[in-house]
Structures are given as C-alpha cells and as structure tokens.
C-alpha positions as CSV (number, residue, x, y, z in Angstrom):
1,M,-6.9,14.9,1.2
2,G,-3.7,13.5,-0.5
3,T,-2.8,13.8,-4.1
4,M,-0.9,11.4,-6.3
5,P,2.6,12.6,-7.4
6,R,2.9,13.7,-11.0
7,T,4.3,11.2,-13.4
8,L,7.2,13.4,-14.5
9,D,8.1,15.1,-11.3
10,G,11.3,14.5,-9.5
11,G,13.5,14.5,-12.6
12,R,11.6,11.7,-14.3
13,W,11.0,14.0,-17.2
14,R,14.7,13.4,-18.1
15,I,14.0,9.7,-18.7
16,L,11.0,10.7,-20.9
17,A,13.3,13.0,-22.9
18,L,15.6,10.0,-23.4
19,L,12.7,8.0,-24.7
20,I,11.7,10.8,-27.1
21,G,15.2,10.9,-28.4
22,N,15.1,7.2,-28.8
23,G,12.0,7.4,-30.9
24,F,13.5,10.0,-33.2
25,A,16.7,7.8,-33.4
26,Q,14.5,4.8,-34.4
27,A,12.8,7.0,-37.0
28,A,16.2,7.9,-38.4
29,A,17.2,4.3,-38.5
30,A,14.0,3.4,-40.3
31,V,14.5,6.2,-42.9
32,A,18.1,5.0,-43.4
33,A,16.9,1.5,-44.0
34,A,14.2,2.7,-46.4
35,L,16.7,4.8,-48.4
36,S,19.1,1.8,-48.5
37,V,16.3,-0.4,-49.9
38,E,15.2,2.3,-52.4
39,R,18.8,2.6,-53.6
40,A,19.1,-1.2,-53.9
41,F,15.9,-1.4,-55.9
42,G,17.1,1.5,-58.1
43,M,20.2,-0.5,-58.9
44,L,18.1,-3.4,-60.0
45,E,16.2,-1.2,-62.4
46,A,19.4,0.3,-63.8
47,V,20.6,-0.8,-67.1
48,Q,24.2,-1.1,-65.9
49,R,24.9,-3.8,-63.4
50,P,25.7,-2.3,-59.9
51,S,29.3,-2.8,-58.6
52,V,30.1,-4.9,-55.6
53,T,31.1,-1.7,-53.8
54,E,27.7,-0.2,-54.3
55,L,25.8,-3.3,-53.2
56,A,28.1,-3.6,-50.2
57,A,27.4,0.0,-49.3
58,A,23.6,-0.5,-49.5
59,G,23.8,-3.7,-47.5
60,G,26.0,-2.1,-45.0
61,V,23.6,0.8,-44.4
62,L,20.7,-1.7,-44.1
63,A,22.7,-3.8,-41.6
64,A,23.7,-0.8,-39.6
65,A,20.1,0.5,-39.5
66,A,18.9,-2.9,-38.3
67,A,21.6,-3.1,-35.6
68,A,20.8,0.4,-34.5
69,T,17.1,-0.3,-34.3
70,A,17.8,-3.4,-32.3
71,A,20.0,-1.6,-29.9
72,L,17.6,1.3,-29.6
73,R,14.7,-1.1,-28.8
74,G,16.7,-2.7,-26.1
75,R,17.6,0.7,-24.6
76,E,13.9,1.8,-24.9
77,R,12.9,-1.2,-22.8
78,V,15.4,-0.3,-20.1
79,D,14.5,3.4,-20.0
80,A,10.8,2.6,-20.1
81,E,11.2,0.3,-17.1
82,R,13.3,3.0,-15.3
83,L,10.5,5.5,-15.8
84,G,7.8,3.1,-14.6
85,Q,9.8,1.9,-11.5
86,A,10.9,5.5,-10.6
87,Y,7.3,6.6,-10.6
88,T,5.8,3.6,-8.7
89,H,8.7,3.8,-6.1
90,R,7.7,7.4,-5.4
91,L,4.0,6.6,-5.3
92,R,4.6,3.6,-3.1
93,I,6.5,5.7,-0.5
94,H,3.7,8.3,-0.8
95,L,1.1,5.7,-0.1
96,F,3.0,4.3,2.9
97,E,3.5,7.8,4.4
98,H,-0.2,8.4,4.0
99,L,-0.9,5.0,5.7
100,T,1.3,5.9,8.6
101,E,-0.5,9.2,9.1
102,M,-3.9,7.5,9.3
103,S,-5.3,6.5,12.6
104,A,-5.3,2.8,13.3
105,R,-9.1,3.1,13.6
106,T,-9.4,4.5,10.1
107,V,-7.0,1.8,8.7
108,G,-9.0,-0.9,10.4
109,Q,-12.2,0.1,8.7
110,K,-10.9,-1.4,5.5
111,A,-10.0,-5.0,5.0
112,Q,-6.2,-5.7,5.0
113,G,-6.4,-7.3,1.6
114,S,-8.0,-4.3,0.1
115,T,-5.3,-2.0,1.6
116,A,-2.5,-4.3,0.5
117,M,-3.9,-4.3,-3.0
118,R,-3.0,-0.5,-3.3
119,F,0.6,-1.4,-2.7
120,V,0.8,-4.4,-5.0
121,G,-1.9,-4.8,-7.6
122,D,-2.7,-1.2,-8.3
123,L,0.9,-0.1,-8.3
124,T,1.7,-2.9,-10.7
125,V,-1.0,-1.7,-13.1
126,L,0.3,1.9,-12.9
127,R,3.9,0.8,-13.4
128,R,2.8,-1.2,-16.5
129,W,1.0,1.9,-17.9
130,V,4.0,4.2,-17.4
131,S,6.7,1.7,-18.7
132,R,4.7,-0.1,-21.4
133,G,1.9,2.4,-22.2
134,L,3.1,5.9,-21.8
135,A,6.7,5.1,-22.9
136,R,5.4,3.2,-25.9
137,V,3.1,6.1,-27.0
138,V,6.1,8.5,-26.7
139,V,8.5,6.3,-28.6
140,A,6.1,5.0,-31.2
141,G,4.6,8.5,-31.7
142,T,7.9,10.2,-32.2
143,M,9.2,7.4,-34.5
144,A,6.0,7.3,-36.6
145,S,6.0,11.1,-36.9
146,G,9.6,11.3,-37.8
147,A,9.4,8.4,-40.3
148,L,6.3,9.7,-42.0
149,V,7.7,13.2,-42.3
150,A,10.8,11.8,-44.0
151,L,8.6,9.5,-46.2
152,A,6.6,12.6,-47.2
153,F,9.7,14.1,-48.8
154,V,10.1,10.9,-50.9
155,S,6.4,10.4,-51.6
156,A,3.7,12.5,-50.0
157,V,0.9,10.4,-51.3
158,L,2.4,7.2,-49.7
159,A,3.0,9.1,-46.4
160,I,-0.6,10.3,-46.4
161,S,-2.0,6.8,-47.0
162,V,0.1,5.3,-44.2
163,G,-0.7,8.2,-41.8
164,V,-4.5,8.0,-42.5
165,T,-4.5,4.3,-41.8
166,I,-2.7,4.7,-38.5
167,V,-5.0,7.5,-37.4
168,V,-8.1,5.4,-38.3
169,G,-6.8,2.4,-36.4
170,A,-5.9,4.6,-33.3
171,S,-9.4,6.1,-33.4
172,L,-11.1,2.7,-33.5
173,S,-8.9,1.6,-30.5
174,F,-9.9,4.7,-28.6
175,V,-13.6,4.0,-29.1
176,Q,-13.1,0.6,-27.4
177,G,-11.7,2.4,-24.3
178,G,-15.0,2.9,-22.4
179,A,-16.1,-0.7,-22.6
180,L,-12.6,-1.9,-21.6
181,R,-12.6,0.3,-18.6
182,S,-15.9,-1.0,-17.5
183,A,-14.7,-4.6,-17.9
184,D,-11.5,-3.7,-15.9
185,R,-13.6,-2.2,-13.0
186,H,-15.8,-5.3,-12.9
187,A,-12.8,-7.7,-13.0
188,R,-11.0,-5.7,-10.4
189,R,-13.9,-5.8,-8.0
190,R,-14.1,-9.6,-8.4
191,R,-10.4,-9.9,-7.8
192,S,-10.5,-7.7,-4.7
193,R,-13.3,-9.7,-3.2
194,L,-11.6,-13.0,-3.8
195,A,-8.2,-11.7,-2.5
196,G,-10.0,-10.3,0.6
197,N,-11.7,-13.6,1.3
198,V,-8.4,-15.5,0.9
199,N,-6.6,-13.1,3.1
200,E,-9.2,-13.4,5.8
201,K,-9.3,-17.2,5.7
202,I,-5.5,-17.5,5.8
203,G,-5.6,-15.7,9.1
204,A,-8.6,-17.6,10.4
205,I,-8.2,-21.1,9.0
206,G,-8.6,-22.5,12.5
207,V,-12.1,-20.9,12.8
208,V,-13.1,-22.5,9.5
209,Q,-11.9,-25.9,10.6
210,A,-13.2,-25.7,14.2
211,H,-16.7,-24.8,13.1
212,G,-17.0,-27.4,10.3
213,A,-17.3,-24.7,7.7
214,V,-14.8,-26.1,5.2
215,D,-17.4,-27.2,2.6
216,R,-19.3,-24.0,3.0
217,E,-16.2,-21.8,2.6
218,T,-15.1,-23.9,-0.4
219,R,-18.4,-23.3,-2.1
220,R,-18.1,-19.6,-1.4
221,M,-14.5,-19.6,-2.8
222,T,-15.8,-21.5,-5.9
223,R,-18.5,-18.9,-6.5
224,Q,-16.0,-16.0,-6.2
225,S,-13.5,-17.7,-8.4
226,R,-16.1,-18.5,-11.1
227,K,-17.2,-14.9,-11.1
228,L,-13.6,-13.7,-11.4
229,R,-13.0,-16.2,-14.2
230,D,-16.0,-14.9,-16.2
231,A,-15.1,-11.3,-15.6
232,M,-11.5,-11.9,-16.8
233,V,-12.8,-13.7,-19.9
234,R,-15.1,-10.8,-20.7
235,R,-12.1,-8.5,-20.2
236,A,-10.1,-10.7,-22.6
237,G,-12.8,-10.3,-25.2
238,R,-12.4,-6.5,-25.1
239,L,-8.6,-6.9,-25.3
240,G,-9.0,-9.3,-28.2
241,R,-10.8,-6.5,-30.2
242,L,-7.9,-4.1,-29.5
243,D,-5.4,-6.7,-30.7
244,A,-7.5,-7.3,-33.8
245,I,-7.7,-3.6,-34.6
246,A,-3.9,-3.2,-34.2
247,E,-3.2,-6.2,-36.3
248,A,-5.6,-5.0,-39.0
249,T,-4.1,-1.5,-38.9
250,A,-0.6,-2.9,-39.6
251,S,-1.9,-5.1,-42.4
252,V,-4.0,-2.4,-44.0
253,A,-1.1,0.0,-43.9
254,I,1.0,-2.4,-46.0
255,G,-1.9,-2.8,-48.4
256,A,-2.5,0.9,-48.6
257,V,1.1,1.4,-49.6
258,L,0.8,-1.1,-52.4
259,I,-2.5,0.1,-53.7
260,T,-1.6,3.8,-53.4
261,G,1.7,3.1,-55.2
262,V,0.0,1.4,-58.1
263,L,-2.8,4.0,-58.4
264,A,-0.5,6.9,-58.1
265,R,2.1,5.3,-60.3
266,V,4.8,5.7,-57.7
267,A,8.2,4.3,-58.7
268,A,8.9,0.8,-57.5
269,P,12.0,1.7,-55.4
270,T,10.0,4.3,-53.6
271,V,7.2,1.8,-52.9
272,A,9.8,-0.6,-51.6
273,A,11.2,2.0,-49.3
274,A,7.8,2.8,-48.0
275,M,7.2,-0.8,-47.4
276,V,10.3,-0.9,-45.2
277,V,9.1,2.0,-43.2
278,V,5.6,0.5,-42.8
279,G,7.2,-2.8,-41.8
280,L,9.2,-1.2,-39.0
281,L,6.2,0.9,-38.0
282,S,4.0,-2.2,-37.8
283,T,5.8,-3.4,-34.7
284,Q,5.1,-0.1,-33.1
285,V,1.5,-0.2,-34.2
286,R,0.9,-3.6,-32.8
287,G,2.4,-2.4,-29.5
288,L,0.1,0.5,-29.5
289,G,-2.8,-1.9,-29.5
290,R,-1.9,-2.7,-25.9
291,V,-1.7,0.9,-24.8
292,Q,-5.5,1.1,-24.3
293,E,-5.3,-1.9,-22.1
294,Y,-2.7,-0.3,-19.9
295,W,-4.3,3.1,-19.9
296,Q,-7.8,1.9,-18.9
297,G,-6.4,-0.3,-16.2
298,A,-4.4,2.6,-14.9
299,C,-7.5,4.8,-14.8
300,V,-9.3,2.2,-12.6
301,S,-6.2,1.8,-10.3
302,R,-5.8,5.6,-10.0
303,E,-9.4,5.9,-8.9
304,A,-8.8,3.3,-6.2
305,I,-5.6,4.9,-5.0
306,Q,-7.1,8.3,-4.9
307,R,-10.0,7.0,-2.8
308,F,-7.3,5.6,-0.4
309,L,-5.5,9.0,-0.4
310,D,-8.8,10.8,0.3
311,R,-9.2,8.9,3.6
312,P,-8.5,11.2,6.6
313,T,-5.2,11.3,8.3
314,M,-4.4,12.2,11.9
315,Q,-4.0,16.0,12.5
316,R,-0.4,17.2,12.8
317,D,0.6,20.6,13.9
318,A,2.6,22.4,11.2
319,N,5.1,23.6,13.8
320,P,5.2,21.0,16.6
321,V,6.5,21.9,20.0
322,P,9.1,19.6,21.6
323,L,7.4,17.7,24.5
324,E,9.1,18.7,27.7
325,A,10.0,15.8,30.1
326,G,7.8,15.7,33.1
327,P,6.4,13.4,35.9
328,G,3.5,12.3,33.8
329,R,0.4,14.3,34.9
330,L,-2.5,13.8,32.5
331,E,-5.4,16.2,32.0
332,I,-8.4,15.2,29.8
333,E,-10.7,18.0,29.0
334,A,-14.1,17.7,27.1
335,L,-12.7,14.8,25.0
336,T,-15.2,13.7,22.4
337,L,-15.1,11.3,19.4
338,E,-18.3,10.7,17.6
339,G,-19.8,7.3,18.3
340,A,-17.3,6.4,20.9
341,I,-16.4,9.0,23.6
342,V,-18.6,11.8,24.9
343,D,-17.3,14.9,26.7
344,V,-14.9,13.2,29.1
345,D,-13.2,15.3,31.7
346,A,-10.6,13.8,34.1
347,V,-7.2,14.3,35.7
348,V,-4.6,11.6,36.4
349,E,-1.9,12.7,38.9
350,A,1.7,11.8,38.1
351,G,2.7,8.4,39.3
352,S,-0.9,7.2,40.0
353,T,-2.7,4.2,38.6
354,V,-6.2,4.4,37.1
355,A,-8.3,1.3,36.4
356,I,-10.8,1.9,33.6
357,V,-13.7,-0.5,33.8
358,G,-17.1,-0.9,32.2
359,P,-19.1,-3.1,29.9
360,N,-17.8,-4.4,26.5
361,G,-18.1,-1.8,23.8
362,A,-18.3,1.1,26.2
363,G,-15.4,3.0,24.6
364,K,-12.6,2.1,27.1
365,S,-10.1,1.1,24.4
366,T,-10.9,4.2,22.3
367,L,-10.3,6.4,25.3
368,L,-6.7,5.0,25.6
369,A,-6.2,5.4,21.9
370,L,-7.2,9.1,22.2
371,V,-4.8,9.6,25.1
372,A,-2.0,8.0,23.1
373,R,-2.9,10.1,20.0
374,M,-3.5,6.9,18.0
375,V,-6.8,8.6,17.1
376,D,-7.6,12.3,16.9
377,P,-10.7,13.5,18.8
378,D,-13.4,15.5,17.2
379,S,-13.0,18.0,20.0
380,G,-11.4,18.3,23.4
381,T,-7.8,18.2,24.7
382,V,-5.3,15.8,26.2
383,R,-2.5,17.5,28.1
384,L,0.6,15.8,29.5
385,D,2.3,17.9,32.2
386,G,0.4,20.9,31.0
387,Q,1.3,20.6,27.2
388,D,-1.4,19.9,24.7
389,L,-0.4,16.7,22.9
390,A,-2.0,17.9,19.7
391,T,0.7,20.6,19.5
392,A,3.6,18.2,20.3
393,S,5.8,16.3,18.0
394,I,4.1,12.9,17.3
395,E,7.6,11.3,17.8
396,D,7.8,12.8,21.3
397,V,4.3,11.6,22.1
398,R,5.3,8.1,21.2
399,D,8.4,8.3,23.3
400,A,6.4,9.5,26.3
401,I,3.7,6.9,26.2
402,G,4.1,3.2,26.3
403,F,1.1,1.2,25.0
404,V,0.1,-2.4,25.3
405,A,-3.1,-3.5,23.4
406,A,-4.4,-6.5,21.5
407,D,-4.3,-4.5,18.3
408,L,-0.6,-3.6,18.8
409,P,0.8,-7.2,18.2
410,L,4.3,-8.5,17.8
411,L,5.9,-8.2,14.4
412,R,7.7,-10.8,12.3
413,G,11.4,-10.6,13.1
414,S,13.9,-11.2,15.9
415,L,13.0,-11.0,19.6
416,R,15.4,-8.1,19.9
417,R,13.6,-6.2,17.1
418,N,10.3,-6.7,18.9
419,L,11.7,-5.6,22.2
420,T,13.4,-2.5,20.9
421,Y,10.7,-1.5,18.4
422,R,9.9,1.7,20.4
423,Q,13.5,2.4,21.3
424,P,15.7,0.9,18.5
425,K,18.8,2.6,20.0
426,A,18.5,1.0,23.4
427,D,21.7,-0.5,24.7
428,D,22.2,-4.2,25.6
429,G,22.2,-3.4,29.4
430,E,18.9,-1.7,29.3
431,I,17.4,-4.4,27.2
432,A,18.6,-7.1,29.5
433,D,17.3,-5.2,32.6
434,I,13.8,-4.8,31.1
435,A,13.7,-8.4,30.0
436,T,14.5,-9.6,33.5
437,R,11.9,-7.3,35.0
438,C,9.3,-8.7,32.7
439,G,10.3,-12.3,33.3
440,L,11.7,-13.0,29.8
441,D,14.9,-14.8,31.0
442,G,13.2,-18.2,30.7
443,L,12.0,-17.5,27.1
444,I,15.4,-16.1,26.1
445,G,17.1,-19.2,27.5
446,R,14.7,-21.5,25.7
447,L,15.1,-19.9,22.3
448,D,18.1,-21.3,20.3
449,E,19.4,-17.9,19.3
450,G,18.4,-15.9,22.3
451,Y,17.6,-12.3,21.4
452,E,18.2,-13.0,17.7
453,S,15.6,-15.8,17.5
454,R,12.9,-15.2,15.0
455,I,9.4,-14.5,16.1
456,A,6.4,-15.3,13.9
457,E,4.0,-12.6,12.8
458,G,1.8,-11.7,15.8
459,G,4.0,-13.9,18.1
460,R,2.0,-17.0,17.0
461,D,4.9,-19.3,18.0
462,L,4.8,-18.0,21.6
463,S,2.4,-18.7,24.4
464,S,-0.1,-16.0,25.4
465,G,1.9,-15.4,28.5
466,E,5.1,-15.0,26.6
467,R,3.6,-12.7,24.1
468,Q,2.2,-10.5,26.9
469,R,5.6,-10.3,28.6
470,V,7.3,-9.2,25.4
471,L,4.6,-6.6,24.7
472,L,5.0,-5.3,28.2
473,A,8.8,-5.1,27.9
474,R,8.4,-3.3,24.6
475,A,6.2,-0.7,26.1
476,L,8.4,-0.2,29.2
477,L,11.7,0.1,27.4
478,G,12.9,3.7,27.6
479,H,10.9,4.2,30.8
480,P,8.1,6.3,29.4
481,P,6.3,8.5,32.0
482,V,2.9,7.2,30.9
483,L,1.9,3.5,30.4
484,L,-1.4,2.5,28.8
485,L,-2.5,-1.1,29.2
486,D,-5.6,-2.3,27.3
487,E,-6.6,-5.6,28.9
488,A,-3.0,-6.5,29.4
489,D,-3.9,-8.9,32.3
490,A,-6.8,-10.6,30.6
491,N,-6.9,-14.4,30.1
492,L,-3.4,-14.9,31.5
493,D,-2.1,-17.7,33.6
494,P,-1.6,-16.9,37.3
495,A,2.2,-16.7,37.0
496,T,2.0,-14.1,34.2
497,T,-0.8,-12.2,36.0
498,G,1.4,-12.0,39.1
499,L,4.3,-10.8,37.0
500,V,2.2,-8.0,35.5
501,D,1.2,-7.1,39.1
502,R,4.8,-6.9,40.2
503,V,5.9,-4.9,37.1
504,L,3.1,-2.3,37.7
505,R,4.1,-2.0,41.4
506,E,7.7,-1.3,40.5
507,Y,6.8,1.1,37.7
508,D,6.8,4.7,39.1
509,G,5.1,6.4,36.2
510,T,1.5,7.1,35.4
511,T,-0.6,4.1,34.5
512,L,-4.1,3.8,32.8
513,I,-5.2,0.2,32.6
514,V,-8.4,-1.2,31.1
515,T,-9.4,-4.2,33.0
516,H,-12.2,-6.6,34.0
517,R,-10.3,-8.1,36.9
518,H,-11.8,-7.3,40.3
519,Q,-8.5,-7.9,41.9
520,R,-6.8,-5.2,39.8
521,L,-8.9,-2.4,41.4
522,A,-7.3,-3.0,44.8
523,S,-3.9,-1.8,43.5
524,A,-5.4,1.2,41.7
525,D,-5.4,4.8,43.0
526,A,-8.7,5.5,41.1
527,V,-11.3,3.8,39.1
528,W,-13.1,5.2,36.1
529,F,-16.4,3.6,35.0
530,I,-17.1,4.1,31.3
531,D,-20.4,3.3,29.8
532,D,-21.6,4.3,26.3
533,G,-18.7,6.6,25.9
534,H,-19.4,8.6,29.1
535,L,-17.3,8.7,32.2
536,V,-20.2,7.8,34.5
537,E,-18.3,7.8,37.8
538,S,-14.8,8.0,39.1
539,G,-13.1,7.8,42.5
540,P,-11.1,5.6,44.9
541,P,-11.8,1.9,44.4
542,D,-12.9,1.2,47.9
543,V,-15.4,4.1,47.8
544,L,-16.9,3.0,44.5
545,L,-17.0,-0.7,45.3
546,D,-18.7,-0.1,48.7
547,G,-21.3,2.2,47.1
548,D,-24.4,1.4,45.0
549,G,-23.2,3.0,41.8
550,P,-22.4,1.3,38.4
551,T,-19.0,0.1,39.5
552,A,-20.3,-1.7,42.5
553,R,-23.1,-3.2,40.4
554,F,-20.7,-4.2,37.6
555,F,-18.5,-6.2,40.0
556,G,-21.2,-7.2,42.4
557,S,-21.5,-10.6,40.9
558,V,-17.7,-11.2,40.7
559,P,-16.3,-12.8,43.8
560,P,-12.8,-11.6,44.8
561,A,-11.3,-15.1,44.8
562,S,-8.3,-15.4,42.4
563,T,-9.8,-18.5,40.8
564,S,-12.9,-16.7,39.6
565,P,-13.4,-16.8,35.8
566,E,-12.5,-13.7,33.9
567,P,-15.1,-11.8,31.9
568,S,-14.6,-11.7,28.2
569,V,-12.0,-9.3,26.7
570,D,-13.4,-5.9,25.9
571,A,-13.7,-5.6,22.1
572,G,-15.2,-2.1,22.2
573,H,-13.6,0.8,20.4
C-alpha cells in the first residue's frame, strides 16, 4: 500500500515559513497604514493646522505601506505557487513510480481515462488547495492575527468586534463544508464518466462509425454532459453560499467597527485606523471564502489518489541479486495465478522453441506475462538458468527477456526511439543489423527522415506487417537469451509471416511463442496445450499431432495449406 507524500516534506516547509513571514509583514504594513490614518485624522481634529511636513510624513507612511502590501501580495502569489507546484511535482513522480510498479494486468483493470485523471485533474485540484487554499490560510491567518493584536493595543473593543465577526464567518463557512464535499464527489463522478467515455470513443471512433452508432453515442454523450452540467450547477450553488458568507463577513466587520466605535465612544481617529485594518483584512476574508472550495475538492481528490496508491504493485526483492548471463534454460514450477493459470510445471531447454497453443481465453498470454515478470504469480517459481526471477533485479529480467505482444504497442516518437526502447544505448551498427534482419530496410527507405521519422501512437501510420517487424526488432535488439512472442505471427501477410519464420530460425536463444498457426508447430521443438489455465499436455509436435489428445483435436479441422484462414487472435489473459 502506497502513501501520499507529506505536504511539507522535502524542504517545502521553508516555503511555508516564507509565507508565514509574508503574512506578518502584511500585518505590519496594515498596522503602519492604520497608524498613519489615525495620525492624519488626529491632525484634522487638532486646533492647530498641521504642517506640510507632518502631512507629507503621514502620506509617505501610507504610500509606503500600500507599496509594501502590493509587493508582499505579489511575492505571496509566487511563493504560494512554488509550494503548490513543488508538492504536486513530488506527488506526480510518486504516482508515476507506483504506476510503473503495478502489473500491466492491474493497470488494465481500470479505464485509461480514470488513471490519467489522477495525473491531471486530481493533481490540479491538490495543487490549487496547496497554493491557493493552504497558503491563503497561512498568510491570511498570520496577517489577521498580527493586525488584530496590534489593533487591540489601540482599542481592545474594536479588535474584539472585528475578531468575533471573522470567527463567526469562518464557522458558517465550515458548516457548509460537508454539503460542498458531497457536491464535489458527485460532480467528480460525472466528470470522470464523461472523460472515460470520450477517451474510449477517441480510440474507437472507427467502431462507432462502422456500426452506425453515431446517433446512439451522441445521445449517450448528451445524457452524460447534461448530468455533469447539473452537477456542476449544484456545486456552484454551494460555492455561491460560501462567497455570500465571505462577502457578508467583510461587510459586517466594517459595520461592527462603526457601531462598536459609536457605542463605546471610541475616538474618531482610532475608528478610522480600525477601518483601514478591516479594509485590508476584507480582501483576505473574501479570499478565505474560497478556501473551503479548495479544501473539500482536495479531500475528494486525495481519496481518489489514495485508492490508486492502494492498488497492488509487483513484488520486488529488497536486495535483488544480479541475473547471471546464461544460455536461457527456463524452469516453471507450480506456477499459479488465480483465475488464469493453475499449477503449471514445465522446462524449456536452452535454445529450444516451444509453441503454446489452446483455445481463446485459456491463459496462454498470461503464462507469457508470468514468465516475463509482467505479472507476479500467487505462487510458484520461474527460474532462468537456475536463478529465481523473483529474486533478480527487474532491470536484469527486462534485459534477459524480449517480449512481443499486442498489448505492448509502439509508442509515439521516432522510429529510432521505438527500435531502441529496450536498449537505448545500442550503437548504430547493431541497430542497422537488427533492422536488416527484421526486414525494415524498405520501411526506413520509404520514410522521409529514416530512423528519425515520427511514428504515431500505437504505430497507426504503419501497416500491420510494418508494425510487427518493428516490434520484433525492438524485442531482439540486445540479443536477449529468451524471446516471448504472443501471437506475433497472427493476421500477417505471407511476406511478413515468412520473415518471422526466418528470424526465428536464425535466433539461437530460447523462444516461447503463442500461436494458432498449424504451420508454426512444425518448426517448434515442443508444443504446450493450455486449457482453462492448465498445461493439459506437452511434447514434440509430431507426437501430439499424430495422437488423439487435445492438440490433435484442436488442429484436426485446420488443413496444413498455407492459404488456410487463421483462427482469431487469442484475447485471453
């Protein structure tokens, strides 16, 4: 279970200390302005006309106080933003680190839009709370405290009247918090559902168009948008109450000074000075009205982020052992993952090729993911050349195992970036060699900028055959001792299929390939038949195909001709 970083860890308390100092400095400026006004009013009441020097001195103090207040407010905004950005930067990295430690299977259980919202929407809300809520409370609180203490030395009764008014206003705002949080949660759910729907339809707009569902999806979007609109309007109503309370508090504070001054027979210059203090505090009080908005929104976002951090991560050995280089012998012992793989035992000799077959949803893809440590098993062990992969450095495991699968797509960026994603330090000679072996010379020649040409997200601007060649080259770069291929030869044109065949013949490492191609079995050293998570049978392909077991029955209706249609791609995990 992950925990959110503390707001003031990592030296961020220093920025908060600057904000506290800023608040006291603003209080001092307010007091100086108030004393200047009091002095000026005292001159007006004096029998003797004040000199130009005295008036200039009072005006100078007032002007200096105003300039200081303006400068301090500007500095407050910068420091507040620094505090908010520093915290959200640390939290963003913390979330990304947690994301990278989760298995792909766990990440895939949530919609991409929902996960992305943690990094954008929720972090924005938390940043707003820290920079505009917490910082405002600190500055306004220190300023109000300092100013009221100073005012108390001039007139205790006026200071009490202003203080009581502010406390009552703050209490009324606090009472509104529960309703606002509920409205925030409701609006957030509506926004999340709408964002998830939009994110899904952007990636599948062709599905919507091809199946004549434009009107139906438009109606669905309209319903979701209307519900979000109504939720946001209700939330705005709650916020309107907070704004009204803040505005009323500022106005009542001014009235309280006047009425208290009259009833208590406070001298007019002192009342004027108190009015100056209240006027300067009114800006802070109005700002405090938004604090509840930021705080309640932050509470809802913190709950969502904590739920994300509570999601399980892959197990990592506290003291990983370096993975020793070896020929690539795999041992799978009692491997189990609830709902997918059940007590699988098998051995793959170094340099051999195993074809993994079985019906859709049998768990073949999940078995590869377990071998690659993309998913941690509930129990059991995978050993590579005698070493338990659970005890090895995850970086070493990634170096030792090349993986090609439909859910490991190309990334947006240059062709070179995609080819070298596993091995970013690969030299140009090695890159050119692997590109040639995987038949990429034609693609590189066709692209205007060669290796530096941009590839769209998922390789959408490439043909399926070109995508598969790039994926195969990415997995083979660095010559890993183990190569895992999940339906790498499915739905390809004959030329690309033949290229995959050639690459596998030339590859001298250990290969596990999930396939539905009858022809692929002829080049395998062994076949594993997986059904319902169980390794039902294994053995040489000719023995299994000539027998009467599940492998023979599975391929019995598939003629060996190369023109035979391919079964559908295995979607099972």
